[in-house]
N, C-alpha and C positions, 0 to 999 in steps of 0.2 A: 433665980429665974434667969438671970443674964447668962449664967453658966449653961443652963439647959438650952437656951436659944443658940448659944455659941456652939454647943455640942451638936445640935441639930444642923446648924449651918455647915459645920465641918463634916458631919456625916453625909449630908446631901452633896457637898462638893466632892467628897471622896467617892461617893457612889457614882456621881456624874463623870468624874475622871476615870473611873473604872469602866463605865459603860462606853465611853467614847472610843478608847482604843479597840475594844472588841468589835464595835460596829465598823470602824474604819478598816480594821484588819480583815473582816469578813467581806466587805465590799471590794477591797483591794485584791484579795485572792480571786474573787469571781471575775473582776476586771482583767486581771493578769491571765487567767485561764481563757477567757473569751478572746483576748488579744492573741494568745498563742495559737488557739484552735483556728481563729480567723486567718491568721498568717499562714498556717499550714494549709488551710483550705484554698486560699488564694494561690499559694505556691503550687499545689497539686493541679488546680484548674489551669493555671498559666502553663505549666509543663504539658498538660494534656492537649490543650487547644492552641497554644502558640508555638512552643518549642518543638514538640514531638512531630507535628505535621511537617514542619520545615525540615527537620532532620531526615524524616522518611522520604520526603520529596527529593531532597538532594541525593540520597542514596539511590533512589529509583532513577533519577535523572542520569546519574553516572552509568547505571546499567543500560538504560535506553540508548545513551550515546554510544556505548561500545557495541550494543546489538545493532544499532542502525549503521554504524561504520562497517561492521562485518557484513551485513546484508547488502549494503551498497557495493562493497567489493565483489561479492558473489554475483550480484545482479549485473555488474559491469562485465563480468567474465562470461556468464552463461545465461541462456534463456531458461525460464522456469516453467513455462506453460506450453501446452499444445504439442504439435509434432516436433517442435524444436527444443524440448526439455533436455537440459544437459549439454546443449550444443554451444560452443563458444560463439559469441556474437560476431566476432571477426569473420567467421565462416558462413554467416547467413547473409544472403543478398536478395535484393528485390529488383525486378525489371517489369516493364510493361511491354506488351506486344505491339502497341500502337493500334490504330483503327484497322480492322479487317472487314472488308465489304464483300458480300457474296449474295447470290440468289438462292433462296430456299428451294427445295424440291418442288417441281411443277408450279412455279410461281413467277409472275412478272414483277413482284415486289423484291426488295432487297433488304438484307439484314446487316447491321453494323455492330461489331463488338470490339471491345478493348479489354484485354485481360491483364490483371496484375498477378505476377507469379513470384512467390517467395520460396526460395530454395537454399540448400546448403551443400557443402562438400565436407567430407571428413578429412580431406587432404588439402591443406592450405596451398600447396604448390600448384595443384591442378586448378584451383580457384583463381590464383593469380595469373596463370597462363591463359585461362579462358576470358576472364573479365579485366584483369589488370589490377592496379593498386588502388583504384577508386573505392573510397569508404562507403559512399552512398549509392552503390550499384554499378553504373556503367552499363554495358550491354554485352550480351553473349555474341560470339562470332556470327557472321552472316549465315554461315551454313546451318548452324543450330537454329537461329531465328527463322530461317527458311523452312526448316523441318517443322518447327512449331506452328508457324503460320499456315503451312500446307495442311497439317493435321486438323487445325481449327476450321479451315475452309471445308475440308472433307466432311467433318461432323455437321457443320451448318448446312452444307449442300445436300446432305442425306435426309434432312428433316423437312417436313412441310411447315408452312406458317402456323397452322393450328397446333402442330406438335411442339414447335418452338415456344408458342405462347403458353401451352399447358406445362411444359417442362422448364420454364424459365427459372424457377427456384432450385432446380436440380442441375442446371447446366454447369455450374461451377464444379460440382463433384464429377460430372461426366467428363469435363475437360481434364480435370486432374487425373482421373483414371487413364485417359487416353494419352496424356502427355508425359506421364511419369516414366514410360519406357525410353522416350527420347532423352530424358535427363539421366536415367541410369546408364545409358550407353556412353555417356560422357563423364561418368563417375560423380554425378550430382544426384541429390535427392530432392524431389519436389514436395514441399510441405503444404503449401496453401495456394489456392487459386481464387482470385477475386474477380467478379464480373463488374469491371469498372464502368463499362458503357454497354448498353444493349438497346438497339433501335431497330424497329421494323417499319419500313416505309413502302 
């Protein structure tokens, strides 16, 4: 009987020892696989959300820097919009006529205007002769300014007060059409006219 109890104890110990390695090996494999897949998932997510945007942003930043440097260089050299498109900025000048006062047609009132004129020349030499070396404008010679002021006076004097008030929004274009011949006679191109000041009293 003692032998049978010993045999049973030995068998139970043998069976327990056989069961333990199987159970621990099965759990170990599942744990190892979970750790491997978890690590891969973390690596993929980190690459996607942390490293990849940083790399892409740096690549785009380099492209933007070169593009912005190129556009700044071209902007410095030429105008890109309006009547001055493709014209070197050195050749574009701006002047003001100063206040011009005259009486409108058949009126005791008077009108005061000050025009801003933006123009250019395709010949830098002509521009330097007329205006000089000043980067921010300067003035045209007195004879040209006299012609401009005379033409503006003539236009204002040929309109009544009512016509001036009705055509106020169109006056800049009318002045431009009338003054561009004076500019073209001196190898200049009038691009824009601004009505800086307009008073009727």
